[in-house]
C-alpha positions in Angstrom: 78.1 60.4 257.8 81.6 61.5 257.0 84.5 59.2 258.1 87.7 59.8 259.7 90.7 57.7 258.6 94.3 57.5 259.9 96.9 56.1 257.4 99.7 54.9 259.9 103.4 54.8 259.3 103.5 55.2 255.4 106.2 56.7 253.4 104.5 59.7 251.9 105.8 60.8 248.4 105.0 64.4 247.5 106.6 67.4 245.8 110.0 65.7 245.4 110.3 64.4 249.1 109.6 61.2 250.9 108.8 61.5 254.5 107.5 58.7 257.1 104.6 59.3 259.3 100.9 59.3 259.6 98.1 61.0 257.4 94.7 62.1 258.7 91.8 62.0 256.4 88.5 63.7 257.6 85.5 63.6 255.4 86.7 64.1 251.8 89.9 66.1 252.8 93.3 65.6 254.0 93.3 67.1 257.4 96.9 66.6 258.7 100.1 65.1 257.4 103.2 63.7 259.1 104.2 62.8 262.5 102.3 60.6 264.9 98.5 61.2 264.7 95.8 60.0 267.0 92.2 60.5 266.6 89.5 58.9 268.7 86.9 56.7 266.7 89.1 57.1 263.5 89.5 54.0 261.2 93.2 53.0 261.1 95.1 51.7 258.1 98.5 50.2 258.6 100.7 51.7 255.9 104.0 50.3 257.2 106.4 49.3 254.4 104.0 50.9 251.8 104.3 54.2 249.9 101.5 56.8 250.0 101.1 58.8 246.7 98.6 61.4 245.5 96.0 59.7 243.3 97.1 59.5 239.6 95.3 61.9 237.2 95.1 60.5 233.7 94.6 63.4 231.3 93.6 61.1 228.2 91.3 58.1 228.2 88.6 56.8 225.9 85.8 55.1 227.8 83.6 54.7 224.8 80.4 55.9 226.2 77.8 56.7 224.6 77.5 54.6 221.5 80.3 52.1 221.7 79.4 50.4 225.1 80.0 46.8 223.7 83.7 47.4 224.1 83.8 49.7 227.2 81.7 52.3 229.3 82.4 54.9 232.0 81.5 52.5 234.8 83.9 49.7 233.8 86.8 51.5 232.8 86.7 54.0 235.6 86.4 50.9 238.0 89.6 49.5 236.3 91.2 53.1 236.7 90.6 53.0 240.4 92.0 49.5 240.9 95.1 50.9 239.1 95.4 53.9 241.3 93.8 56.4 238.9 91.5 58.8 241.0 90.6 61.3 238.2 90.4 61.0 234.5 89.8 63.2 231.5 87.9 61.5 228.7 88.1 62.2 225.0 85.2 63.3 222.7 85.3 60.5 220.0 82.2 58.7 221.2 78.9 58.1 219.2 77.7 60.7 218.7 80.7 62.8 219.0 80.8 65.3 221.9 81.1 68.4 219.7 78.1 70.4 221.2 77.8 71.6 224.8 74.5 69.5 225.0 76.2 66.3 224.1 79.1 67.1 226.4 76.8 67.6 229.4 75.1 64.2 228.7 78.5 62.5 229.2 78.9 64.5 232.5 75.3 63.2 233.5 76.5 59.6 232.8 79.6 60.0 234.9 77.8 61.6 237.7 75.7 58.4 238.0 78.1 55.7 237.0 81.8 56.8 237.5 84.1 55.1 240.1 86.7 58.0 239.7 86.5 61.8 239.5 85.8 63.0 235.8 86.1 65.6 233.2 85.4 65.6 229.5 86.9 67.4 226.5 84.7 68.9 224.0 85.7 67.9 220.4 86.6 70.4 217.7 85.3 70.1 214.1 85.6 72.2 211.0 82.6 74.0 211.8 81.6 74.1 215.5 83.8 77.3 216.8 80.6 78.7 218.4 80.2 75.6 220.7 83.8 75.7 221.6 83.6 79.3 222.7 80.5 78.6 224.8 82.2 76.1 227.2 82.8 77.1 230.9 86.7 76.8 231.4 86.2 76.3 235.1 84.1 73.1 234.5 85.6 71.5 231.3 89.0 70.4 231.0 89.6 71.6 227.5 89.2 71.3 223.6 90.5 68.4 221.8 91.5 68.6 218.2 92.3 65.7 216.0 94.8 67.1 213.5 95.2 63.7 212.0 93.2 60.7 211.1 90.0 60.4 213.1 86.4 59.6 212.3 83.0 61.5 211.6 83.3 65.2 212.3 86.3 65.1 214.5 89.0 65.6 211.9 90.0 69.3 211.8 91.7 69.6 208.5 90.8 73.0 207.2 93.5 75.6 207.9 91.2 78.4 208.5 89.2 76.4 211.1 92.3 75.5 213.0 93.5 79.2 212.8 90.2 80.3 214.3 90.4 77.8 217.2 93.8 78.7 218.1 93.1 82.4 217.8 89.9 82.6 219.8 89.9 79.5 222.2 89.9 80.7 225.9 90.9 77.3 227.3 93.5 74.7 226.9 93.6 73.1 223.3 94.9 69.4 223.4 95.9 68.0 220.0 96.3 64.6 218.5 99.1 65.5 216.0 99.5 63.4 212.8 99.5 64.7 209.2 96.6 63.3 207.4 98.0 63.9 203.9 101.2 62.1 204.8 99.3 59.2 206.4 97.3 58.7 203.3 100.4 58.8 200.9 102.3 56.3 203.1 99.2 54.1 203.2 98.9 54.1 199.4 102.6 53.0 199.2 102.0 50.2 201.6 99.0 49.0 199.6 101.0 48.9 196.5 103.6 46.8 198.3 101.3 44.5 200.2 98.0 44.9 198.6 95.5 44.4 201.4 97.8 42.1 203.5 99.8 44.8 205.3 101.5 43.3 208.3 101.1 45.1 211.7 104.8 45.8 211.8 104.4 48.3 208.9 102.1 50.6 211.1 105.0 52.8 212.2 106.1 53.1 208.6 102.7 54.3 207.5 102.4 56.6 210.5 106.1 57.6 210.8 108.0 60.1 212.8 108.1 62.6 209.9 104.3 62.9 209.7 103.9 63.3 213.4 106.7 65.9 213.4 104.9 67.8 210.6 101.6 68.0 212.4 103.1 68.6 215.9 105.3 71.5 214.6 102.2 73.1 212.9 100.3 73.0 216.1 103.3 74.6 217.9 103.5 77.3 215.3 99.9 78.2 215.6 100.1 78.4 219.4 103.1 80.7 219.3 101.4 82.9 216.7 98.2 83.3 218.7 99.6 82.7 222.3 97.3 79.7 222.8 97.4 77.3 225.5 98.4 74.1 223.8 98.9 70.6 225.1 100.2 68.0 222.6 99.1 64.5 223.4 101.0 61.2 223.3 104.5 62.2 221.8 105.7 59.2 219.9 109.0 60.2 218.4 112.3 61.5 219.3 112.3 64.2 216.6 109.1 65.8 218.3 110.7 66.3 221.7 112.9 69.1 220.3 109.6 71.1 219.7 109.3 71.6 223.5 111.1 73.8 226.0 112.4 72.9 229.5 113.4 76.4 230.4 110.3 77.4 232.4 108.5 75.7 235.3 105.4 73.7 234.1 103.0 76.2 235.7 104.3 78.9 233.4 104.6 77.0 230.1 102.1 77.9 227.3 102.9 74.8 225.3 103.2 71.4 227.1 103.5 67.7 226.0 102.6 64.3 227.2 104.1 60.9 227.0 102.0 57.7 227.3 103.1 54.6 229.0 102.9 52.3 225.8 105.5 54.6 224.1 107.6 54.3 227.2 107.5 50.5 227.3 107.0 49.0 223.7 109.1 49.5 220.7 108.6 48.2 217.0 110.2 44.9 217.8 107.0 44.0 219.9 104.9 43.9 216.5 106.1 40.4 215.9 104.6 39.0 219.1 101.7 41.3 219.8 100.7 42.4 216.1 97.5 44.5 216.3 97.3 44.3 220.0 99.9 47.3 220.0 98.4 49.1 217.0 97.7 52.6 218.2 97.8 56.0 216.7 100.3 57.7 216.9 102.2 54.4 216.2 104.7 52.7 218.5 108.0 53.5 216.8 111.7 52.5 217.0 113.9 51.8 220.2 115.6 55.2 219.3 112.3 57.0 219.5 111.4 55.3 222.8 114.7 56.3 224.3 114.3 59.8 222.9 110.8 60.0 224.7 112.4 58.9 227.9 115.1 61.5 227.7 112.5 64.2 227.0 110.5 63.1 230.0 113.3 63.1 232.4 114.8 66.5 231.3 111.2 68.1 231.4 110.7 68.7 227.7 107.9 66.2 228.1 105.6 67.2 231.2 103.0 64.5 231.7 102.7 60.7 231.7 99.1 59.5 230.6 97.8 56.3 229.2 95.6 57.1 226.1 93.5 54.0 227.3 91.6 53.0 224.2 89.9 49.6 224.5 88.7 47.5 221.6 87.2 43.9 221.8 89.7 41.1 221.4 87.7 40.0 218.2 88.1 43.5 216.8 91.9 43.3 217.3 92.2 39.8 215.6 91.0 41.4 212.4 93.4 42.0 209.4 95.8 45.1 210.0 93.6 47.4 207.8 90.3 46.4 209.8 91.7 46.3 213.2 91.1 49.4 215.1 93.9 51.4 216.8 94.1 51.7 220.6 95.3 49.8 223.7 93.5 49.3 227.0 96.1 50.5 229.7 94.4 52.6 232.5 94.5 49.7 235.1 98.2 48.9 234.6 99.9 52.2 233.9 100.9 52.8 237.6 102.2 49.3 238.1 104.1 49.6 234.8 105.8 52.9 235.9 106.5 51.5 239.2 108.4 48.7 237.6 110.4 51.4 235.7 111.2 52.9 239.0 112.5 49.4 240.2 114.5 49.1 236.9 116.1 52.6 237.7 114.6 54.4 234.8 113.2 57.2 237.0 112.8 57.9 240.7 109.6 57.5 242.7 109.4 61.1 243.2 109.8 61.9 239.5 107.1 59.4 238.6 104.7 61.1 241.1 105.7 64.5 239.5 104.7 63.3 236.0 101.5 61.3 236.8 100.0 63.4 239.7 101.6 66.9 240.1 102.0 67.8 236.5 98.5 67.0 235.2 97.0 69.1 238.1 99.3 71.8 237.2 98.9 71.6 233.5 95.1 71.6 233.6 94.9 73.9 236.8 92.8 71.3 238.6 91.5 72.6 241.9 92.8 71.0 245.1 94.0 67.7 243.7 97.2 66.1 242.5 99.1 66.8 245.6 99.2 65.6 249.3 98.5 68.8 250.9 96.3 69.7 254.0 93.0 70.9 252.9 93.2 69.1 249.4 90.8 66.3 248.4 92.0 63.0 249.9 92.6 61.3 246.4 95.4 58.9 247.5 97.0 55.6 246.6 99.0 53.2 248.9 101.3 51.1 246.9 103.8 48.2 247.6 106.9 49.0 245.5 108.5 45.6 246.3 105.6 43.3 245.4 105.7 41.5 242.1 102.6 40.5 240.0 102.1 38.8 236.7 99.6 40.8 234.6 96.9 38.5 233.3 93.9 39.0 230.9 91.6 37.4 233.3 92.6 39.9 236.1 91.9 42.9 233.9 88.8 44.8 234.8 88.3 46.3 231.3 85.1 45.4 229.5 87.3 44.1 226.7 88.9 41.6 229.2 92.4 41.7 227.7 95.6 43.7 228.1 98.7 44.0 225.8 100.8 43.4 229.0 99.4 39.9 229.5 102.1 37.7 230.9 104.5 40.5 231.8 105.8 40.4 235.5 105.8 43.9 237.0 107.3 45.0 240.4 105.1 47.4 242.2 101.3 46.9 243.0 98.4 49.2 244.0 97.0 48.0 247.4 94.6 50.7 248.4 92.9 53.6 246.6 91.0 56.6 248.5 88.8 58.9 246.4 87.5 61.8 248.0 88.3 60.4 251.4 86.5 57.2 250.6 88.3 53.9 250.7 87.3 52.6 247.3 89.8 49.9 246.6 91.4 47.6 249.1 93.6 44.6 248.1 91.3 43.5 245.4 87.9 44.8 246.6 86.3 47.7 244.8 83.4 49.7 246.3 81.9 52.6 244.3 82.9 56.0 245.9 81.2 59.4 245.9 83.0 61.0 243.0 83.0 64.7 241.6 83.3 66.7 238.5 86.8 68.2 238.4 87.0 71.9 238.7 89.6 74.1 237.2 91.2 77.5 238.1 
């Protein structure tokens, strides 16, 4: 039986405006926006003093299923996402086995259809020799192709120029790239080992994975996209130098080359390695304060289009290993929206700009059908937040399977109070109920 819900007296943030009023949800859709709305037998939720946002769309997560479920799985991580106001996610192919065939990709979709707490899509992974599989995907049902142009594992490192050329030349859907130059990383690592033997300190990570090697790879990807007019989206920009590769002259919907910033590159800089060590080891690396500020400038002036998480959990025990053994990646999906609301409170960006970068832009970039905006007729993916409420982030409150967060001990101003997914009230002040979810569809 479909439910009718009225959210009363909320401040509705959408398309660079904030209006105060009611919103009517009927079934899985937004029925009416604004003014005073009354409907007999409707459930009413008082939104007074709260802000109503579109659900966050995270275009880059690693939920580790199949094959690595001792550290995360689709159920646990999507539940954490919903508690953090993320209503839709796009997940990466570096699982075990890697999702490099359509059969393996559909097996992940099957798992999500049963276990996910949020709407979902999955990238197919590119390898040096799976072009036929990439060309078989349905671009209305798969978010895109993921290319690791830098260090990765197994079949997922695409390092043969001819293979890259063919993908950029023939792909008929969005290509998302992780850009790090493999040869440069290996050279820098050899130099670090010469200096430190096997006792490399974590603070050396951004020296091994420096801005130059990121720029070298990103500029190569951009050149291929321009050569073949491919639709390119470069993930997790980590250096000021890379920002110059992107244009802010066109509206996002018309761009062929787009870019993303991740919350950890907006929050941390290399001074944090002293206290956090391998907890903030990630690829590409967290770099200097100058790089962090450069990413912020690129985000605010629209050279960078999207804010995402690159949620990549590992166990606490794995992160305690020496630098060379500790895996790269941070768990972030539950805390990304509170972190960005804290930045709003600090004056780094407006609430409207935050919504643009976390909700509207991912929908436009990937051409997601009927999500990412508060519009009549769209799916009712909605988040009610308290912009003035402070919370202390603690490991014991993290819903990640790995049970820790690099933000442990930080006080953030801005909390997620309620999350609706497809009209279903999935999260309410701490209580989580599994909603009916859908596979994302793309125009």
